[in-house]
N, CA, C and O atoms as a printed pandas DataFrame, in Angstrom:
     atom_number atom_name residue_name chain_id  residue_number  x_coord  y_coord  z_coord
0              1         N          MET        A               1    0.344   -0.906   -0.043
1              2        CA          MET        A               1    0.531   -0.169   -0.017
2              3         C          MET        A               1    0.969    1.093   -0.194
3              4         O          MET        A               1    1.791    1.411    0.666
4              5         N          ASN        A               2    0.725    1.947   -1.000
5              6        CA          ASN        A               2    1.367    3.224   -1.062
6              7         C          ASN        A               2    0.465    4.658   -0.372
7              8         O          ASN        A               2   -0.537    5.326   -0.624
8              9         N          LEU        A               3    1.461    4.594    0.538
9             10        CA          LEU        A               3    0.773    6.232    0.889
10            11         C          LEU        A               3    1.547    7.438    1.280
11            12         O          LEU        A               3    2.619    7.586    1.867
12            13         N          SER        A               4    0.432    8.478    0.634
13            14        CA          SER        A               4    1.456    9.860    0.548
14            15         C          SER        A               4    0.424   10.721    1.047
15            16         O          SER        A               4   -0.746   10.426    1.291
16            17         N          ILE        A               5    1.348   12.472    1.239
17            18        CA          ILE        A               5    0.638   12.893    2.413
18            19         C          ILE        A               5    0.554   14.194    1.970
19            20         O          ILE        A               5    1.652   14.645    2.296
20            21         N          THR        A               6   -0.144   15.210    1.356
21            22        CA          THR        A               6   -0.238   16.487    1.527
22            23         C          THR        A               6   -0.801   17.270    2.439
23            24         O          THR        A               6   -1.842   17.042    3.055
24            25         N          ALA        A               7    0.061   18.416    2.541
25            26        CA          ALA        A               7   -0.798   19.490    3.200
26            27         C          ALA        A               7   -0.648   20.853    2.544
27            28         O          ALA        A               7    0.319   21.564    2.272
28            29         N          ARG        A               8   -2.028   20.955    2.384
29            30        CA          ARG        A               8   -1.809   22.747    1.746
30            31         C          ARG        A               8   -2.243   23.677    2.823
31            32         O          ARG        A               8   -3.004   23.429    3.758
32            33         N          ARG        A               9   -1.411   25.195    2.433
33            34        CA          ARG        A               9   -1.526   25.813    2.871
34            35         C          ARG        A               9   -0.604   26.103    4.526
35            36         O          ARG        A               9   -0.573   27.070    5.287
36            37         N          PHE        A              10    0.040   24.767    4.553
37            38        CA          PHE        A              10    0.724   24.691    6.047
38            39         C          PHE        A              10    1.756   23.828    6.031
39            40         O          PHE        A              10    1.663   22.898    5.230
40            41         N          LYS        A              11    3.026   23.915    6.925
41            42        CA          LYS        A              11    4.112   23.246    7.045
42            43         C          LYS        A              11    3.345   22.023    7.797
43            44         O          LYS        A              11    3.000   22.180    8.968
44            45         N          LEU        A              12    3.157   21.153    7.309
45            46        CA          LEU        A              12    2.803   19.650    7.905
46            47         C          LEU        A              12    4.093   19.244    9.213
47            48         O          LEU        A              12    5.140   18.613    9.068
48            49         N          PRO        A              13    3.590   19.801   10.305
49            50        CA          PRO        A              13    4.701   19.068   11.418
50            51         C          PRO        A              13    4.832   17.681   11.725
51            52         O          PRO        A              13    3.862   16.929   11.813
52            53         N          ASP        A              14    6.349   17.236   11.936
53            54        CA          ASP        A              14    6.084   15.676   11.929
54            55         C          ASP        A              14    5.303   15.362   12.504
55            56         O          ASP        A              14    4.465   14.753   11.839
56            57         N          ALA        A              15    4.989   15.489   13.929
57            58        CA          ALA        A              15    4.207   14.553   14.591
58            59         C          ALA        A              15    2.693   14.376   13.842
59            60         O          ALA        A              15    2.149   13.291   14.047
60            61         N          MET        A              16    2.078   15.207   13.117
61            62        CA          MET        A              16    1.062   14.881   12.484
62            63         C          MET        A              16    1.093   14.053   11.523
63            64         O          MET        A              16    0.155   13.362   11.127
64            65         N          LYS        A              17    2.376   14.101   11.037
65            66        CA          LYS        A              17    2.778   13.467    9.847
66            67         C          LYS        A              17    3.002   11.407   10.394
67            68         O          LYS        A              17    2.600   10.310   10.007
68            69         N          HIS        A              18    3.558   11.771   11.072
69            70        CA          HIS        A              18    3.348   10.334   11.825
70            71         C          HIS        A              18    2.429    9.585   12.580
71            72         O          HIS        A              18    2.445    8.361   12.710
72            73         N          TYR        A              19    1.405   10.595   13.208
73            74        CA          TYR        A              19   -0.080   10.707   13.602
74            75         C          TYR        A              19   -0.934    9.877   12.188
75            76         O          TYR        A              19   -1.377    8.728   12.184
76            77         N          VAL        A              20   -0.967   10.853   11.106
77            78        CA          VAL        A              20   -1.474   10.227   10.035
78            79         C          VAL        A              20   -0.768    9.145    9.526
79            80         O          VAL        A              20   -1.551    8.642    8.721
80            81         N          GLU        A              21    0.467    8.361    9.528
81            82        CA          GLU        A              21    0.502    7.290    8.879
82            83         C          GLU        A              21    0.686    6.255    9.852
83            84         O          GLU        A              21    0.980    5.099    9.549
84            85         N          GLN        A              22    0.537    6.613   10.859
85            86        CA          GLN        A              22   -0.044    5.211   11.943
86            87         C          GLN        A              22   -1.618    4.875   11.912
87            88         O          GLN        A              22   -2.172    3.779   11.999
88            89         N          LYS        A              23   -2.065    5.932   11.787
89            90        CA          LYS        A              23   -3.462    5.884   11.777
90            91         C          LYS        A              23   -4.383    5.341   10.340
91            92         O          LYS        A              23   -5.447    4.763   10.121
92            93         N          ALA        A              24   -3.336    5.879    9.617
93            94        CA          ALA        A              24   -3.376    5.229    8.037
94            95         C          ALA        A              24   -3.631    3.700    7.240
95            96         O          ALA        A              24   -4.440    3.114    6.521
96            97         N          SER        A              25   -2.290    3.525    7.947
97            98        CA          SER        A              25   -1.623    2.113    7.885
98            99         C          SER        A              25   -3.014    0.974    8.494
99           100         O          SER        A              25   -3.044   -0.211    8.161
100          101         N          LYS        A              26   -3.938    1.532    9.291
101          102        CA          LYS        A              26   -4.829    0.653    9.925
102          103         C          LYS        A              26   -5.624    0.150    9.067
103          104         O          LYS        A              26   -6.130   -0.966    9.184
104          105         N          LEU        A              27   -5.818    0.971    8.069
105          106        CA          LEU        A              27   -7.209    0.487    7.603
106          107         C          LEU        A              27   -6.559   -0.758    6.535
107          108         O          LEU        A              27   -7.309   -0.921    5.573
108          109         N          ASP        A              28   -5.591   -1.467    6.516
109          110        CA          ASP        A              28   -5.722   -2.693    5.927
110          111         C          ASP        A              28   -5.701   -3.773    6.509
111          112         O          ASP        A              28   -5.250   -4.824    6.053
112          113         N          ARG        A              29   -6.458   -3.508    8.148
113          114        CA          ARG        A              29   -7.391   -4.445    8.372
114          115         C          ARG        A              29   -8.602   -4.851    7.797
115          116         O          ARG        A              29   -9.089   -5.974    7.667
116          117         N          TYR        A              30   -8.974   -3.813    7.498
117          118        CA          TYR        A              30  -10.062   -4.209    6.962
118          119         C          TYR        A              30  -10.707   -4.339    5.887
119          120         O          TYR        A              30  -11.928   -4.448    6.000
120          121         N          TYR        A              31  -10.256   -4.363    4.862
121          122        CA          TYR        A              31   -9.556   -4.853    3.477
122          123         C          TYR        A              31   -8.521   -4.513    2.667
123          124         O          TYR        A              31   -8.258   -3.404    2.201
124          125         N          ASP        A              32   -7.940   -5.569    2.529
125          126        CA          ASP        A              32   -6.297   -5.860    2.437
126          127         C          ASP        A              32   -6.225   -5.127    0.219
127          128         O          ASP        A              32   -5.153   -4.919   -0.349
128          129         N          GLY        A              33   -7.191   -4.989   -0.257
129          130        CA          GLY        A              33   -7.135   -4.564   -1.496
130          131         C          GLY        A              33   -6.701   -3.166   -1.856
131          132         O          GLY        A              33   -6.665   -2.794   -3.028
132          133         N          ILE        A              34   -6.350   -2.344   -0.774
133          134        CA          ILE        A              34   -5.989   -0.928   -0.872
134          135         C          ILE        A              34   -4.663   -1.257   -1.963
135          136         O          ILE        A              34   -4.019   -2.303   -2.042
136          137         N          ILE        A              35   -4.541   -0.311   -2.560
137          138        CA          ILE        A              35   -3.280   -0.539   -3.566
138          139         C          ILE        A              35   -2.746    1.367   -2.979
139          140         O          ILE        A              35   -1.573    1.568   -2.667
140          141         N          LYS        A              36   -3.807    2.541   -2.928
141          142        CA          LYS        A              36   -2.722    3.503   -2.605
142          143         C          LYS        A              36   -3.644    4.322   -1.979
143          144         O          LYS        A              36   -4.779    4.313   -2.456
144          145         N          ILE        A              37   -3.393    5.126   -0.887
145          146        CA          ILE        A              37   -4.359    5.674   -0.252
146          147         C          ILE        A              37   -3.265    7.427   -0.223
147          148         O          ILE        A              37   -2.121    7.620    0.188
148          149         N          ASP        A              38   -4.423    8.525   -0.940
149          150        CA          ASP        A              38   -3.633    9.771   -0.204
150          151         C          ASP        A              38   -4.438   10.287    0.248
151          152         O          ASP        A              38   -5.659   10.129    0.274
152          153         N          VAL        A              39   -3.302   11.434    0.928
153          154        CA          VAL        A              39   -4.061   11.672    1.989
154          155         C          VAL        A              39   -3.910   13.334    2.207
155          156         O          VAL        A              39   -2.795   13.727    2.552
156          157         N          ILE        A              40   -4.970   14.318    2.022
157          158        CA          ILE        A              40   -4.776   15.784    1.717
158          159         C          ILE        A              40   -5.166   16.712    3.050
159          160         O          ILE        A              40   -6.368   16.786    3.305
160          161         N          LEU        A              41   -4.593   17.150    3.583
161          162        CA          LEU        A              41   -4.837   18.186    4.997
162          163         C          LEU        A              41   -4.838   19.675    4.018
163          164         O          LEU        A              41   -4.538   19.924    2.850
164          165         N          GLY        A              42   -5.290   20.394    5.058
165          166        CA          GLY        A              42   -5.694   21.651    4.882
166          167         C          GLY        A              42   -6.799   22.524    5.299
167          168         O          GLY        A              42   -7.930   22.177    5.639
168          169         N          TRP        A              43   -6.305   23.708    5.224
169          170        CA          TRP        A              43   -7.039   24.825    5.975
170          171         C          TRP        A              43   -8.353   25.790    4.736
171          172         O          TRP        A              43   -8.317   26.396    3.665
172          173         N          GLU        A              44   -9.173   25.463    5.584
173          174        CA          GLU        A              44  -10.523   26.723    4.837
174          175         C          GLU        A              44  -10.927   27.545    6.142
175          176         O          GLU        A              44  -11.458   27.157    7.183
176          177         N          LYS        A              45  -10.420   29.049    5.665
177          178        CA          LYS        A              45  -10.907   30.206    7.097
178          179         C          LYS        A              45  -10.741   29.434    8.206
179          180         O          LYS        A              45   -9.633   29.024    8.551
180          181         N          LEU        A              46  -11.695   29.215    8.760
181          182        CA          LEU        A              46  -11.704   28.635   10.216
182          183         C          LEU        A              46  -11.844   27.239   10.210
183          184         O          LEU        A              46  -11.788   27.167   11.438
184          185         N          THR        A              47  -11.950   26.329    9.943
185          186        CA          THR        A              47  -12.138   25.053    9.580
186          187         C          THR        A              47  -10.983   24.509    9.013
187          188         O          THR        A              47  -10.320   25.137    8.187
188          189         N          ARG        A              48  -10.601   23.027    9.519
189          190        CA          ARG        A              48   -9.291   22.206    9.014
190          191         C          ARG        A              48  -10.324   21.149    8.198
191          192         O          ARG        A              48  -11.477   20.931    8.568
192          193         N          PHE        A              49   -9.798   20.641    7.219
193          194        CA          PHE        A              49  -10.046   19.445    6.526
194          195         C          PHE        A              49   -8.928   18.159    6.290
195          196         O          PHE        A              49   -7.707   18.204    6.141
196          197         N          ALA        A              50   -9.581   17.360    6.313
197          198        CA          ALA        A              50   -8.855   16.024    5.838
198          199         C          ALA        A              50   -9.943   15.561    4.747
199          200         O          ALA        A              50  -11.174   15.551    4.741
200          201         N          GLU        A              51   -8.708   15.091    3.606
201          202        CA          GLU        A              51   -9.295   14.625    2.562
202          203         C          GLU        A              51   -8.786   13.105    2.168
203          204         O          GLU        A              51   -7.616   12.982    1.806
204          205         N          LEU        A              52   -9.535   12.089    2.224
205          206        CA          LEU        A              52   -9.004   10.733    2.001
206          207         C          LEU        A              52   -9.309   10.393    0.670
207          208         O          LEU        A              52  -10.492   10.471    0.339
208          209         N          LYS        A              53   -7.888    9.777   -0.739
209          210        CA          LYS        A              53   -9.020    9.151   -1.434
210          211         C          LYS        A              53   -8.005    7.783   -1.531
211          212         O          LYS        A              53   -6.796    7.739   -1.303
212          213         N          ILE        A              54   -9.015    6.567   -1.991
213          214        CA          ILE        A              54   -8.316    5.562   -1.384
214          215         C          ILE        A              54   -8.636    5.215   -2.861
215          216         O          ILE        A              54   -9.577    5.597   -3.558
216          217         N          ASP        A              55   -7.342    4.177   -3.226
217          218        CA          ASP        A              55   -7.755    3.443   -4.698
218          219         C          ASP        A              55   -7.888    1.952   -4.286
219          220         O          ASP        A              55   -6.965    1.588   -3.557
220          221         N          VAL        A              56   -8.831    0.982   -4.583
221          222        CA          VAL        A              56   -8.793    0.003   -4.410
222          223         C          VAL        A              56   -8.629   -1.077   -5.255
223          224         O          VAL        A              56   -7.508   -1.038   -5.764
224          225         N          ASN        A              57   -9.242   -1.963   -5.591
225          226        CA          ASN        A              57   -8.327   -2.917   -6.808
226          227         C          ASN        A              57   -9.966   -1.831   -8.384
227          228         O          ASN        A              57   -9.770   -1.296   -9.476
228          229         N          SER        A              58  -10.969   -1.996   -7.754
229          230        CA          SER        A              58  -11.501   -1.591   -8.814
230          231         C          SER        A              58  -12.352    0.070   -8.733
231          232         O          SER        A              58  -13.166    0.510   -9.545
232          233         N          LYS        A              59  -12.043    0.464   -7.989
233          234        CA          LYS        A              59  -12.775    2.087   -7.211
234          235         C          LYS        A              59  -11.897    2.607   -6.319
235          236         O          LYS        A              59  -11.143    2.026   -5.538
236          237         N          GLN        A              60  -12.136    4.166   -6.586
237          238        CA          GLN        A              60  -11.514    5.020   -5.444
238          239         C          GLN        A              60  -12.565    5.687   -4.604
239          240         O          GLN        A              60  -13.414    6.438   -5.085
240          241         N          ILE        A              61  -12.479    5.393   -3.363
241          242        CA          ILE        A              61  -13.214    6.109   -2.264
242          243         C          ILE        A              61  -12.694    7.302   -1.823
243          244         O          ILE        A              61  -11.542    7.413   -1.405
244          245         N          VAL        A              62  -13.528    8.246   -1.900
245          246        CA          VAL        A              62  -12.814    9.331   -1.662
246          247         C          VAL        A              62  -13.925   10.203   -0.328
247          248         O          VAL        A              62  -15.131   10.379   -0.496
248          249         N          ILE        A              63  -13.384   10.509    0.553
249          250        CA          ILE        A              63  -13.831   10.753    2.090
250          251         C          ILE        A              63  -13.367   12.361    1.992
251          252         O          ILE        A              63  -12.495   12.943    1.347
252          253         N          LYS        A              64  -14.215   12.714    2.792
253          254        CA          LYS        A              64  -14.103   14.695    3.033
254          255         C          LYS        A              64  -14.406   14.898    4.506
255          256         O          LYS        A              64  -15.590   14.645    4.727
256          257         N          GLU        A              65  -13.816   15.225    5.455
257          258        CA          GLU        A              65  -14.125   15.506    6.812
258          259         C          GLU        A              65  -13.745   16.866    7.018
259          260         O          GLU        A              65  -12.615   17.197    6.659
260          261         N          ILE        A              66  -14.801   18.034    7.741
261          262        CA          ILE        A              66  -14.125   19.165    8.203
262          263         C          ILE        A              66  -14.876   19.511    9.901
263          264         O          ILE        A              66  -15.987   19.577   10.426
264          265         N          SER        A              67  -13.311   19.670   10.285
265          266        CA          SER        A              67  -14.133   20.462   11.813
266          267         C          SER        A              67  -13.309   21.490   11.949
267          268         O          SER        A              67  -12.668   22.032   11.049
268          269         N          GLU        A              68  -13.333   21.851   13.466
269          270        CA          GLU        A              68  -12.220   22.907   13.990
270          271         C          GLU        A              68  -11.095   22.685   14.323
271          272         O          GLU        A              68  -10.439   23.623   14.776
272          273         N          ASP        A              69  -10.436   21.225   14.194
273          274        CA          ASP        A              69   -9.455   20.713   14.760
274          275         C          ASP        A              69   -9.161   19.668   13.515
275          276         O          ASP        A              69   -9.969   18.904   12.986
276          277         N          MET        A              70   -7.665   19.873   13.183
277          278        CA          MET        A              70   -6.773   19.067   12.442
278          279         C          MET        A              70   -7.192   17.571   12.697
279          280         O          MET        A              70   -7.694   16.874   11.814
280          281         N          ARG        A              71   -6.886   17.036   14.279
281          282        CA          ARG        A              71   -6.604   15.732   14.093
282          283         C          ARG        A              71   -8.439   15.311   14.272
283          284         O          ARG        A              71   -8.854   14.334   13.649
284          285         N          LYS        A              72   -9.138   15.900   14.904
285          286        CA          LYS        A              72  -10.339   15.658   14.880
286          287         C          LYS        A              72  -11.063   15.465   13.334
287          288         O          LYS        A              72  -12.097   14.807   13.221
288          289         N          SER        A              73  -10.455   16.061   12.259
289          290        CA          SER        A              73  -10.997   16.230   11.280
290          291         C          SER        A              73  -10.515   14.469   10.615
291          292         O          SER        A              73  -11.280   13.602   10.191
292          293         N          ILE        A              74   -9.125   14.429   10.732
293          294        CA          ILE        A              74   -8.347   13.520   10.431
294          295         C          ILE        A              74   -8.942   11.780   11.238
295          296         O          ILE        A              74   -9.188   10.695   10.712
296          297         N          ASP        A              75   -8.977   12.199   12.524
297          298        CA          ASP        A              75  -10.079   10.305   12.778
298          299         C          ASP        A              75  -11.235   10.418   12.477
299          300         O          ASP        A              75  -11.834    9.343   12.458
300          301         N          LEU        A              76  -12.181   11.836   12.071
301          302        CA          LEU        A              76  -13.501   11.231   11.532
302          303         C          LEU        A              76  -12.991   10.727   10.473
303          304         O          LEU        A              76  -13.446    9.589   10.368
304          305         N          ALA        A              77  -12.344   10.940    9.693
305          306        CA          ALA        A              77  -12.176   10.946    8.183
306          307         C          ALA        A              77  -11.534    9.196    7.971
307          308         O          ALA        A              77  -12.094    8.474    7.145
308          309         N          LEU        A              78  -10.475    8.721    8.705
309          310        CA          LEU        A              78  -10.481    7.297    9.145
310          311         C          LEU        A              78  -11.269    6.891    9.579
311          312         O          LEU        A              78  -10.932    5.732    9.339
312          313         N          ASP        A              79  -12.477    6.748   10.264
313          314        CA          ASP        A              79  -13.369    6.011   10.789
314          315         C          ASP        A              79  -14.701    6.153    9.639
315          316         O          ASP        A              79  -15.711    5.488    9.867
316          317         N          ARG        A              80  -14.657    6.881    8.635
317          318        CA          ARG        A              80  -15.670    6.754    8.166
318          319         C          ARG        A              80  -15.482    6.020    6.463
319          320         O          ARG        A              80  -16.232    5.480    5.649
320          321         N          ALA        A              81  -13.573    6.498    6.570
321          322        CA          ALA        A              81  -12.879    4.956    5.685
322          323         C          ALA        A              81  -13.043    4.118    5.977
323          324         O          ALA        A              81  -13.264    3.503    4.934
324          325         N          GLU        A              82  -13.165    3.159    7.115
325          326        CA          GLU        A              82  -13.444    1.874    7.996
326          327         C          GLU        A              82  -14.572    1.644    7.593
327          328         O          GLU        A              82  -14.739    0.474    7.249
328          329         N          ARG        A              83  -15.687    2.505    7.466
329          330        CA          ARG        A              83  -17.018    2.030    7.481
330          331         C          ARG        A              83  -16.816    1.547    6.252
331          332         O          ARG        A              83  -16.546    0.349    6.174
332          333         N          GLN        A              84  -16.907    2.457    4.841
333          334        CA          GLN        A              84  -16.469    2.326    3.762
334          335         C          GLN        A              84  -15.954    1.106    3.323
335          336         O          GLN        A              84  -16.701    0.556    2.514
336          337         N          LEU        A              85  -14.745    0.387    3.628
337          338        CA          LEU        A              85  -13.854   -0.233    3.416
338          339         C          LEU        A              85  -14.599   -1.660    3.583
339          340         O          LEU        A              85  -14.612   -2.515    2.697
340          341         N          LYS        A              86  -15.291   -1.809    5.001
341          342        CA          LYS        A              86  -16.132   -2.716    5.308
342          343         C          LYS        A              86  -16.987   -3.083    4.166
343          344         O          LYS        A              86  -17.005   -4.124    3.508
344          345         N          LYS        A              87  -17.844   -1.781    4.049
345          346        CA          LYS        A              87  -18.595   -2.345    3.214
346          347         C          LYS        A              87  -18.563   -2.390    1.798
347          348         O          LYS        A              87  -19.605   -2.653    1.196
348          349         N          HIS        A              88  -17.447   -2.158    1.148
349          350        CA          HIS        A              88  -17.322   -2.589    0.014
350          351         C          HIS        A              88  -16.276   -3.435   -0.110
351          352         O          HIS        A              88  -15.635   -3.370   -1.159
352          353         N          LYS        A              89  -15.832   -4.505    1.031
353          354        CA          LYS        A              89  -15.520   -5.190    0.842
354          355         C          LYS        A              89  -16.838   -6.651    1.444
355          356         O          LYS        A              89  -16.613   -7.850    1.275
356          357         N          SER        A              90  -17.740   -6.250    1.920
357          358        CA          SER        A              90  -19.061   -7.010    1.851
358          359         C          SER        A              90  -19.441   -7.378    0.579
359          360         O          SER        A              90  -19.890   -8.351   -0.027
360          361         N          LYS        A              91  -19.141   -6.391    0.423
361          362        CA          LYS        A              91  -20.370   -6.247   -1.272
362          363         C          LYS        A              91  -19.275   -6.788   -2.409
363          364         O          LYS        A              91  -19.674   -6.814   -3.573
364          365         N          ILE        A              92  -17.816   -7.252   -2.103
365          366        CA          ILE        A              92  -17.258   -7.702   -3.157
366          367         C          ILE        A              92  -17.183   -9.239   -2.943
367          368         O          ILE        A              92  -17.067  -10.040   -3.870
368          369         N          ARG        A              93  -17.266   -9.593   -1.534
369          370        CA          ARG        A              93  -17.695  -10.906   -1.118
370          371         C          ARG        A              93  -19.031  -11.743   -0.738
371          372         O          ARG        A              93  -19.177  -12.765   -0.069
372          373         N          LYS        A              94  -20.305  -10.588   -1.690
373          374        CA          LYS        A              94  -21.197  -11.485   -1.857
374          375         C          LYS        A              94  -21.155  -11.506   -3.168
375          376         O          LYS        A              94  -21.855  -12.276   -3.825
376          377         N          ILE        A              95  -20.336  -10.671   -3.683
377          378        CA          ILE        A              95  -20.672  -11.103   -5.164
378          379         C          ILE        A              95  -19.811  -12.419   -5.527
379          380         O          ILE        A              95  -20.330  -13.294   -6.220
380          381         N          GLU        A              96  -18.719  -12.526   -5.134
381          382        CA          GLU        A              96  -17.761  -13.523   -5.362
382          383         C          GLU        A              96  -18.922  -14.639   -4.860
383          384         O          GLU        A              96  -19.272  -15.355   -5.798
384          385         N          LYS        A              97  -19.486  -14.893   -3.790
385          386        CA          LYS        A              97  -20.134  -16.220   -3.184
386          387         C          LYS        A              97  -21.249  -16.059   -4.097
387          388         O          LYS        A              97  -21.516  -17.219   -4.409
388          389         N          ASP        A              98  -22.228  -15.130   -4.837
389          390        CA          ASP        A              98  -23.032  -15.529   -5.872
390          391         C          ASP        A              98  -22.590  -16.273   -7.023
391          392         O          ASP        A              98  -23.223  -17.171   -7.578
392          393         N          ILE        A              99  -21.198  -15.731   -7.411
393          394        CA          ILE        A              99  -20.376  -16.328   -8.981
394          395         C          ILE        A              99  -20.567  -18.170   -8.586
395          396         O          ILE        A              99  -21.017  -19.149   -9.183
396          397         N          ILE        A             100  -20.030  -17.943   -7.450
397          398        CA          ILE        A             100  -19.458  -19.513   -6.679
398          399         C          ILE        A             100  -20.812  -20.187   -6.625
399          400         O          ILE        A             100  -20.817  -21.417   -6.673
400          401         N          ASN        A             101  -21.788  -19.637   -6.545
401          402        CA          ASN        A             101  -23.075  -20.344   -6.091
402          403         C          ASN        A             101  -24.037  -20.875   -7.639
403          404         O          ASN        A             101  -24.977  -21.651   -7.818
404          405         N          SER        A             102  -23.293  -20.078   -8.448
405          406        CA          SER        A             102  -24.149  -19.830  -10.083
406          407         C          SER        A             102  -23.930  -20.927  -10.763
407          408         O          SER        A             102  -24.644  -21.499  -11.587
408          409         N          ALA        A             103  -22.407  -21.295  -10.170
409          410        CA          ALA        A             103  -21.457  -22.188  -11.398
410          411         C          ALA        A             103  -21.595  -23.417  -10.694
411          412         O          ALA        A             103  -21.086  -24.445  -11.140
């Protein structure tokens, strides 16, 4: 899994970079077909946003969360990513199961 982190309009502190790397690496637990994760962090007026673009086998999952704190935005986005990956995995398993049963 490739992970890239981009900070827009600010310099990303090493502690924040390490935090994102640590949290994003745990997404492999929920779906092992992740090819690439792009994390984009930035500021919009008084709010902070975290955007995740997750490339899986045949799909790209895009998640954007906005809050007043950067860590909160990151955590919200990663929680949503976890749910979406679980949902995607269950859909793939159902399709595979239907293919096996029809054969």
